[in-house]
VEXSE-425776 format. One record per residue (C-alpha): x, y, z; residue number from 1; residue in one letter; chain. Coordinates in pm, whole numbers, plus 50000, padded with zeros to 5 digits. Layout:
BEGIN
@x:X | y:Y | z:Z | resi:NUM | resn:A | chain:A
...
This chain:
BEGIN
@x:50007 | y:48719 | z:51799 | resi:1 | resn:X | chain:A
@x:49960 | y:48956 | z:52091 | resi:2 | resn:X | chain:A
@x:50152 | y:49281 | z:52095 | resi:3 | resn:X | chain:A
@x:50132 | y:49629 | z:52241 | resi:4 | resn:X | chain:A
@x:50138 | y:49977 | z:52104 | resi:5 | resn:X | chain:A
@x:50468 | y:50144 | z:52194 | resi:6 | resn:X | chain:A
@x:50583 | y:50506 | z:52190 | resi:7 | resn:X | chain:A
@x:50803 | y:50590 | z:51891 | resi:8 | resn:X | chain:A
@x:50918 | y:50954 | z:51912 | resi:9 | resn:X | chain:A
@x:50601 | y:51164 | z:51891 | resi:10 | resn:X | chain:A
@x:50410 | y:50872 | z:51735 | resi:11 | resn:X | chain:A
@x:50303 | y:50523 | z:51833 | resi:12 | resn:X | chain:A
@x:50404 | y:50194 | z:51671 | resi:13 | resn:X | chain:A
@x:50287 | y:49835 | z:51663 | resi:14 | resn:X | chain:A
@x:50571 | y:49586 | z:51686 | resi:15 | resn:X | chain:A
@x:50558 | y:49271 | z:51473 | resi:16 | resn:X | chain:A
@x:50771 | y:48972 | z:51569 | resi:17 | resn:X | chain:A
@x:51001 | y:48786 | z:51328 | resi:18 | resn:X | chain:A
@x:50747 | y:48508 | z:51276 | resi:19 | resn:X | chain:A
@x:50477 | y:48754 | z:51163 | resi:20 | resn:X | chain:A
@x:50722 | y:48937 | z:50936 | resi:21 | resn:X | chain:A
@x:50823 | y:48604 | z:50784 | resi:22 | resn:X | chain:A
@x:50463 | y:48489 | z:50731 | resi:23 | resn:X | chain:A
@x:50378 | y:48815 | z:50556 | resi:24 | resn:X | chain:A
@x:50697 | y:48800 | z:50347 | resi:25 | resn:X | chain:A
@x:50775 | y:49163 | z:50426 | resi:26 | resn:X | chain:A
@x:51063 | y:49364 | z:50566 | resi:27 | resn:X | chain:A
@x:51120 | y:49714 | z:50702 | resi:28 | resn:X | chain:A
@x:51115 | y:49855 | z:50346 | resi:29 | resn:X | chain:A
@x:50775 | y:49710 | z:50252 | resi:30 | resn:X | chain:A
@x:50493 | y:49958 | z:50196 | resi:31 | resn:X | chain:A
@x:50168 | y:49863 | z:50368 | resi:32 | resn:X | chain:A
@x:49803 | y:49962 | z:50359 | resi:33 | resn:X | chain:A
@x:49640 | y:50018 | z:50697 | resi:34 | resn:X | chain:A
@x:49270 | y:50080 | z:50744 | resi:35 | resn:X | chain:A
@x:49001 | y:50029 | z:51005 | resi:36 | resn:X | chain:A
@x:48684 | y:49831 | z:50942 | resi:37 | resn:X | chain:A
@x:48427 | y:49771 | z:51217 | resi:38 | resn:X | chain:A
@x:48679 | y:49873 | z:51485 | resi:39 | resn:X | chain:A
@x:48940 | y:49625 | z:51350 | resi:40 | resn:X | chain:A
@x:49281 | y:49735 | z:51220 | resi:41 | resn:X | chain:A
@x:49361 | y:49566 | z:50889 | resi:42 | resn:X | chain:A
@x:49723 | y:49572 | z:50770 | resi:43 | resn:X | chain:A
@x:49820 | y:49436 | z:50429 | resi:44 | resn:X | chain:A
@x:50147 | y:49459 | z:50239 | resi:45 | resn:X | chain:A
@x:50152 | y:49635 | z:49904 | resi:46 | resn:X | chain:A
@x:50332 | y:49403 | z:49667 | resi:47 | resn:X | chain:A
@x:50513 | y:49546 | z:49365 | resi:48 | resn:X | chain:A
@x:50284 | y:49362 | z:49124 | resi:49 | resn:X | chain:A
@x:49978 | y:49510 | z:49300 | resi:50 | resn:X | chain:A
@x:50128 | y:49856 | z:49262 | resi:51 | resn:X | chain:A
@x:50212 | y:49790 | z:48896 | resi:52 | resn:X | chain:A
@x:49857 | y:49669 | z:48829 | resi:53 | resn:X | chain:A
@x:49707 | y:49982 | z:48991 | resi:54 | resn:X | chain:A
@x:49936 | y:50206 | z:48785 | resi:55 | resn:X | chain:A
@x:49843 | y:50025 | z:48463 | resi:56 | resn:X | chain:A
@x:49471 | y:50057 | z:48542 | resi:57 | resn:X | chain:A
@x:49512 | y:50428 | z:48614 | resi:58 | resn:X | chain:A
@x:49699 | y:50484 | z:48288 | resi:59 | resn:X | chain:A
@x:49426 | y:50304 | z:48092 | resi:60 | resn:X | chain:A
@x:49159 | y:50526 | z:48251 | resi:61 | resn:X | chain:A
@x:49361 | y:50840 | z:48176 | resi:62 | resn:X | chain:A
@x:49422 | y:50735 | z:47816 | resi:63 | resn:X | chain:A
@x:49054 | y:50654 | z:47766 | resi:64 | resn:X | chain:A
@x:48934 | y:50979 | z:47919 | resi:65 | resn:X | chain:A
@x:49192 | y:51214 | z:47766 | resi:66 | resn:X | chain:A
@x:49305 | y:51034 | z:47449 | resi:67 | resn:X | chain:A
@x:49204 | y:51311 | z:47209 | resi:68 | resn:X | chain:A
@x:49364 | y:51580 | z:47426 | resi:69 | resn:X | chain:A
@x:49684 | y:51379 | z:47463 | resi:70 | resn:X | chain:A
@x:49701 | y:51327 | z:47083 | resi:71 | resn:X | chain:A
@x:49665 | y:51703 | z:47025 | resi:72 | resn:X | chain:A
@x:49937 | y:51777 | z:47280 | resi:73 | resn:X | chain:A
@x:50169 | y:51527 | z:47111 | resi:74 | resn:X | chain:A
@x:50142 | y:51708 | z:46774 | resi:75 | resn:X | chain:A
Protein backbone atom coordinates (compact mmCIF):
# COMPACT_ATOMS: atom_id res chain seq x y z
CA UNK A 1 0.00 0.00 0.00
CA UNK A 2 1.26 3.47 -0.83
CA UNK A 3 0.14 6.38 1.31
CA UNK A 4 1.27 9.84 2.32
CA UNK A 5 1.89 11.61 5.56
CA UNK A 6 -0.85 14.19 6.15
CA UNK A 7 -1.14 17.14 8.52
CA UNK A 8 -3.35 16.43 11.54
CA UNK A 9 -3.61 19.55 13.73
CA UNK A 10 -0.08 20.25 14.96
CA UNK A 11 0.96 16.65 14.22
CA UNK A 12 1.29 14.40 11.21
CA UNK A 13 -0.59 11.17 10.48
CA UNK A 14 -0.28 8.15 8.23
CA UNK A 15 -3.59 7.10 6.70
CA UNK A 16 -4.37 3.39 6.39
CA UNK A 17 -7.03 2.25 3.94
CA UNK A 18 -9.91 -0.09 4.83
CA UNK A 19 -8.12 -3.09 3.32
CA UNK A 20 -5.05 -2.59 5.52
CA UNK A 21 -7.21 -2.06 8.62
CA UNK A 22 -9.09 -5.25 7.80
CA UNK A 23 -5.91 -7.29 7.22
CA UNK A 24 -4.50 -6.14 10.56
CA UNK A 25 -7.82 -6.80 12.33
CA UNK A 26 -7.66 -3.40 14.03
CA UNK A 27 -9.87 -0.36 14.41
CA UNK A 28 -9.50 3.24 15.57
CA UNK A 29 -9.45 2.07 19.22
CA UNK A 30 -6.57 -0.40 18.80
CA UNK A 31 -3.32 0.45 20.57
CA UNK A 32 -0.24 0.04 18.40
CA UNK A 33 3.52 -0.13 18.81
CA UNK A 34 5.53 2.01 16.41
CA UNK A 35 9.30 1.90 16.14
CA UNK A 36 12.04 2.50 13.59
CA UNK A 37 14.60 -0.11 12.61
CA UNK A 38 17.20 0.54 9.91
CA UNK A 39 15.23 3.56 8.65
CA UNK A 40 12.02 1.49 8.35
CA UNK A 41 8.84 2.30 10.30
CA UNK A 42 7.38 -0.83 11.89
CA UNK A 43 3.78 -0.68 13.11
CA UNK A 44 2.22 -3.59 14.99
CA UNK A 45 -1.07 -3.82 16.86
CA UNK A 46 -1.01 -4.57 20.57
CA UNK A 47 -3.51 -7.36 21.11
CA UNK A 48 -5.21 -7.75 24.49
CA UNK A 49 -3.62 -11.16 25.04
CA UNK A 50 -0.17 -9.67 24.37
CA UNK A 51 -0.85 -6.97 26.93
CA UNK A 52 -2.15 -9.54 29.43
CA UNK A 53 0.95 -11.69 28.93
CA UNK A 54 3.26 -8.70 29.52
CA UNK A 55 1.37 -7.76 32.69
CA UNK A 56 1.57 -11.34 34.00
CA UNK A 57 5.32 -11.48 33.30
CA UNK A 58 5.83 -8.16 35.08
CA UNK A 59 3.86 -9.33 38.11
CA UNK A 60 5.91 -12.53 38.31
CA UNK A 61 9.15 -10.51 38.25
CA UNK A 62 7.85 -8.15 40.94
CA UNK A 63 6.69 -11.04 43.14
CA UNK A 64 10.02 -12.81 42.74
CA UNK A 65 12.08 -9.72 43.49
CA UNK A 66 9.97 -8.30 46.34
CA UNK A 67 8.17 -11.35 47.77
CA UNK A 68 9.57 -11.00 51.29
CA UNK A 69 8.84 -7.27 51.40
CA UNK A 70 5.31 -7.80 50.10
CA UNK A 71 4.68 -10.50 52.74
CA UNK A 72 5.84 -8.14 55.51
CA UNK A 73 3.60 -5.36 54.19
CA UNK A 74 0.63 -7.73 54.12
CA UNK A 75 1.00 -8.54 57.86
